N, C-alpha and C positions, 0 to 999 in steps of 0.2 A: 442327307446332304446331296443336292443335284451334283452328279458327276460331269455335268456339261458346263460347269463354270468356265467363263472365258477370261477372267481376271487372275493375274499371277503376281504374287509378290515374292521378291527375291531377297536373300540374305547372304552377305558376304561372310568370309571366314576370318581367321586370326590375322592381325596385323595388316588387313587389307581395307581399303577405302570403299565406299559404294561404287565407285567408278570401275572397280574390278567386275562388276557385274553387267556393265552396259552392253558388251558384245553379246553376252548370253541373252540378255533381255531383248536386244534387237532381232535375234533370231526367233524368239518367242513371237514377237510382234509380227514379223514377216509370215509366220504361220496363224496368224489371225486373233492372237491373244492381246489383251491390253495388260500393261505391266507397271509395277512400282517397285522400287528398291528401298528397303529398309536399311538405313544406316545405323550403327551403334558403336560405342567406344569398346572395342574388344580387349584393350589392355588396361587402361586407366578405368574404365567403366566396369560395373558388375554385369555378369550374365543375368542376374535377376532383373535389373533395370532394362535390359534388352528384351527379356521375356515379357515384362509388363508393358513395354511400348508396342510389342507385336500384338499382344491381347488387346490393348485399347485400339489399335489400328483395325483389328478384325471384328471387334465387337459391333454387331448391329449392321455389319457390312453386307454387301452382296455376296453370293458364293464365290469362293476364292480358292485357288490352288497356291501351294508354296513350293519354292525351289531354294534349297539351302546349301552352301558350299561348306564342307568341313564343320567348323564350330556352328555355322549359320544354320546347319541342319539339326544340330542338337538344341539350339535355341528354339527353332520351330517346334520340335518335338516336345521340348519341356512346356511351351506355351499351351499345346493342345492337350497334354497330360494334366496340367494344373487347372485348366478351364475347359472341361469337357462341354461340347455344344457349340463351340465356335464354328462359324460357317465356312469350314474347310473341307473340301472333298478328297484331294490327292496331295501328296507330299513327294517331291524328288529330292533325294539327297545326293550330293556330289562329293564322293571321298569323305564321307562323314564317319569318324570312328565311334559307331553305335556301341561297341563293346568296350569302350575306353581306348585311350592312346597310349601306346607303349613308349612314344617318343615323349609325350607329356610326363609319363611316370619318370622317365630317365632325366629329363630336365629339372624335375621338381627336387631331385635328390641334393642339389647344390643350390645354395642361396643366390649365387650369381646368375646361373643359368635359368633359375625359376622366375627371375624377372622378366624373361623372354614371354612368359605365359601370362603375366599380369594376373588380374583377378579372374581370368577364365580358366585358370588351372584346374580347379576343382570339378567343373563340368567336363573338361577334356579328359581328366583321370577316370571319371565316373562313367561317362558315356550314357546311354539311354537305358534306364533300368527296364522299361516295358514300353512297347508302342502304344499310342494312343487308340482307344477303342473307336471303331466306326469310320476310321480314316484309312485309306489305301496308301501305303508308303512304298516307294520304289528307291532302289540305290544303283547309281552309277559309279563303280569303282574303277581306279586306274591301276595299271601294272607296269607302267615305265619307271624304273627305279632311279629317277633323277630328283634329288632334293636334299637339302641339309639335314632333314629328319633323320636320314639313314646314317649319318654320322654319329648320332647320339643313341638311337634305337637298336642299331645293329641287328637288322632284320635277318632272318634265315628262311624267309618264305616270301612269296610274291608281294610286292609293295609298289606304291607310287612315289617313293621317295621321302613321304611323310608319315603315311598311313598304311598298314599291312592289310591286304585284301581280306584276311580273316577278321580283322578288327571292323569290318563294314557289314559283316553278316550278322543277322539277329533272327531268331524264330518269329514268324509272323509277318515278314516282309512280303508284300504283293509280287515283287519282282527283283531280281539282282542280276546285274551284268557287269562283266570286266571288259575294259577297253584298253587299247594301247595309248595310254596318256598319263603323263605325270600329274602330281597333286594339283599344282597350278594350271598345268595344261588342261585339265578338265573344263576350266572356264573358257577356253578358246577353241575347244574341240567341236568341230561341226557334227562328228558322230554322237558326242555327248548330248548336244542340243537336239539333235534328231531323235534320239532315244527319249529323251525327256518329253519331247512334243508328243511322241505316241503314247507314252504312259499317262500323260495329263489328259489325252484325249479318250483312250481306251482303257486304262487301268492295267496295261501290260505293255511290255517292251517287245518291239518288233525288230528283229536282227535282219 
């Protein structure tokens, strides 16, 4: 897959609308990429439906990069795992719990709080079993501990308020960086966007 793809599709995270990705997409466009945002129902809809929709959008398309925030990163990687050969060169994950989410596990223990995760609970608890072959995946994680997830997960290690930094590390990543941003703050961080742009262009992060 040509790594010189200029098209980027962005996927939002849990409880977020497509609008949440607009500022990040604008920064990508300013850097010369064309962008599209994949919206999906993260609570009432199934992650399987989101994966199917992404695969359909990619199938037969021009070479494309993907950027996924949190759950959106898991949807992106699941699509590439279940359908190898899709025209994707690189993926940037923003605060995605690749190793499974401790906060999701904690919320799932009680019926009332499990409703917060909706039908995305299983994928958030599981994370990414293995990275897709032939695709460079980079991770931008946050370490500013501001977020409601910290109230239920009770992190004892660096985290972004929702996801622990350790939950974002997985063998086989082409790059992993940690910045001073909260989980939702990754979407508005100029540094996160700059790092994503360098990874999409070069397959590595430039600090």
